[in-house]
N, C-alpha and C positions, 0 to 999 in steps of 0.2 A: 711844733705847734699843732693844733688840731687841723688847720687846713691842709696841712701835708698828708693828712691821712688819707685823702684822697687818690693821693699819686701811688700810695703805696698799695691801696685797695686795687688800682688799677694795673700794678706790676704785677701782683698776685694772681689778677684773672688772666694775664699774658701767660704767666708762669704755669699755671694749671691748664692751659689752652694749648700751649705751644710745647712744652718739655713734658709734662705730666700726661697730655694728651686725655685729659677728662672730657666726657660727652656734654655736648650743649647744655643739656639739661641740669648736669651736675656742676658745670660751671655757672650758670643762673644761680642756682641754690646756694653754693659757696659765697658768691658775691654777694647776694640778698642777706645772708647770715650774718657776713662779715660788717656790712653797712649798718643793718640792724644793731649789732653790738656796739659799733663805734659812735652811733647816736646814742645809745643808752648810757656809754661810758662817759661822752661828752657832757651830756647833760647833768651825770652825777658829779663829775670832778670839775666842771667848770674849766676856767683859766689854767688850772694846775694839770689838765690833761696832758700825759706824755707817756711813752711807751713803757718809761719805767715805773710808772704808777700801776701798770695793769699788773697785778699780783693775784695770787692765789685766793686771797680772801675776796677780792674784787670779783673773780671769777666764781666764788660760790655764791656770792649776792646775785650775780647775774642769774644762776641757774635757779636760784628761790624765784626770781623777779619771771623767768620764763614758766616754770612750773603752775603759775596761776592762769596761763592762757595757753598753753600749747600741750598736746598729748607726749608721753613719755619717749614715742619713736621720735617724735618732730625734735623734741629736745636732745636726744641723742645724734640726731642728723645734724643739728645746729653746732653742737660741741664737737663734731668730728670737723666741721667746715673751719672752727675756730682754731682747733690744734694744727691744723693743717695751715692756717694762714701765720700762727705764730711759730710754726716751725720753718716756715720761710723767712720770717722777720730774724730769727736767730741765725738763720744761713746767711742773713745780708748783715749781720751785725746791730741789729736796730734793738735787740732785746738781748739779755743776760741768759736767760731762761724762758722756757714754756710755761706760762701761768696757768695751762691748762693741765700739764703734768699731774699725774695722781689726784686727779679732780674726780670724786665720787659721784655717780650718778645713779638716779632711780633703775631699778631693773625692768627691762621690758618683757612684758609677758609675750612668750613665743607663741606665735599661732602656727600650726601646722599647714603646709602647703595645700590649697585646694587643685584637685585634680579629677581627670575624666577618667572612668574605668575603660578597659579595653573595648567592650561593647558600645561604649558612648562614643569612644574614638572612631570606631569604625562607623557610627551612624553619621557622625559630624563628616568625615571624609567621604562618605558616598553621597552626601547632600548636593553638592555641585554639580555633577552630572547627572544626578535624578533630575535637577532643574533643567537642563538643557535639553532632555528629551522630548519636553513640550515646547521648547524654543531653541531649533536646532542652530538659529542665527547668532545665538549666544554661546556656541561650541568653546570658542577660543576664550572667552572670559571665564567659563565655568572650568576649563583645564587650567588656566592661570590659576584660579582661585583654589581648585583642588591641589594644584603644586604647591601653591604658598604654605598651605596648610600640612602637606605631606613633608616639607622642608622643616616647618617647625616641629613636627611630631617625630620625624625620622632622623634628624640630624641635632635637635635641641638647640637651634639658634636662638637669638635674642630677636626682638623686632628691629632694632636697627640694624643688625646683621642680615636678614632676611632682605628688607629693602634695599640694602648697600651691595646686594650681592651681583656681581659681574660674572657673564658667561666665561671670561677667561679663568674665572676660579672655580669653575666646576668642571670636574673630570668625570664625564658620563662614563667613560670607560673602565674605570677603577671604582666608580661609586664614591666619589668624596668630594667635599667641597673647601676650598681654603677661605677663611672668614677672618675679618679683624673685629676682635672683641674691644673691651674697656681698655683705655690706654692705648689703642691700636694695636694689642697684642695678639698676632697670629697663631691661629691653630687650625688643624686638619679634622674636618667633622666626616665620618662615613653616614652616608645617606641611607642605605639600606636598598635594596632591589626594588620594590615596589616604587619607591619615592622617584629611583631613577628612570624606570619605566613612565611614569607620569610628566617627569622631566622631560624625556624624550618626544612624547607625544606632543606637550606643550610647545617645544621649541620647533617642531614639524609644522604646526598651525600657525606659528609665528612667522617661519619662513614663506609660507604661502600668501602671508598678509604683506609679503616684502619688507619685513623688520630685519635690519641688519646693525641695530644698534648694542651697545654693551650690557646696559641693564637687562638682567635675568626677567624682572617683574615690571610691569609697566601698566600706564594708563594712558588717556587720550592727551594727558599733559606730559607725557614722559615716563620718567622713573616713578613708580607708585610711591605714595606717601605714608606715612605710619599711621595717619587718621584713617586713609583709605582702607588700610589691611585691618583696621580695629572695627570700622563700621562693617566691613565684608564679613568678618568673624561673626558678630552680632545677627546678620541676616541669615546665616546658616545654622547658628544655634537656634534660632526661632523655628526654621525649617523643620531641623531635626528634632525639634522638642526637648532640647537640652536646657540646662540651667543657664540664666541670661548672664549671670555674673562671671562667667569664663571669660578670661582675657588672653592674648597671644603669650602673655608670660606664663599661663597656667597651662597651656599645652606645652611648656618648656618643662613645668612640673610634671606632667603627666609622663613626658618622656624619661626623665631622671626616676621617677617612682617605679615605672614598670621595668626598666633596667634593672634596678636593685630587686624588685619582686623575684625577676628571673635569676638571679644569683651573681648580677655582674659586680665584680670587685669594686668598692667604693672610691680608691684611689683611681682608677679607670675612669668611673662616671665623673669626676673631680677635673680630670684632664678633659673629657669629651666637653663639659659643660664650660670648661675656661675659668673656673674658681681659682683664686689666688690662695686661699685659706681652704683647708679640708675641713674646718668646722661650718662653712656655709653650706658645704656638700651633705654634711652629716645629719640636716634637718629633715632628709628625705628618708634617711633609715627609721627615724622615729614614724614617718607615715607608715612604712612596710611593717614596723612592729606592732603598731597599733593595729592594722588591718589582720595580722596575723593572731593578735591577742583577741580580737573580737570572733575569729573564726573559730579559734580554741573554745571560747567561753559557749559560743552556740552548739559546738558539736561535741565536746568531750563530756562524757558522763560524770567526771569527777571535778570538772570546772566550777561549778556553782559552791 
């Protein structure tokens, strides 16, 4: 019966949280997409609603319904959630097949990642300590902010990985950090010499202030929040006169693009970023190729 669907949505939510270890953000999106579909299907089928009635034809109708109100990317995300939901129901013996299997979706226009140039990154990384020169009492905060951005750029970490970083996961001697990415998958990230030097100075100032906690990056309320990091970055983008649409994730884009520009193997970059699929990493090769193509067109006498 329809009323029983709530129990299965709740069970699915527990499954992706506890077994699949999806992020809270993904959990919320998957649950919302599943609830929205069930409400639509319930209105459409009425009393005849049952799992066996959810076939490919119905799913195609739902895709047409969504196309009128959401973007292609949002549509793809919704259907990804439903594919996972029906895989779970199939595993639990509630359906005989996945009605989303083989479903054709509109192609998503691929946008090249936005990133900062080497000179822009230098300007951004220098901004915190420049502000501290006029306000010496803000030295600890300035070194913290510089260290956060160095970890983004030096190690290619996601924002959740940065705010979740503990000192026991940072090996200052060997210059690496152990991070836990999507699905709590562990990987080792080299941080680079400059990043380690900044982290050492920041930790020294922390110890002088009597801090003995686990979290690497803190605020007055304890471990620094994702929102605080986002606002911090905006502040220094403005100070450095850089585009205000740069986000923490675009610093990760900069990390990957600069590695490939310098000749890093794409599979090594994939491992460093913690990407499951190589196709996710390959988008950065398009950025590098686009940059090289433009340089060729501008400089080569036979490019026109």
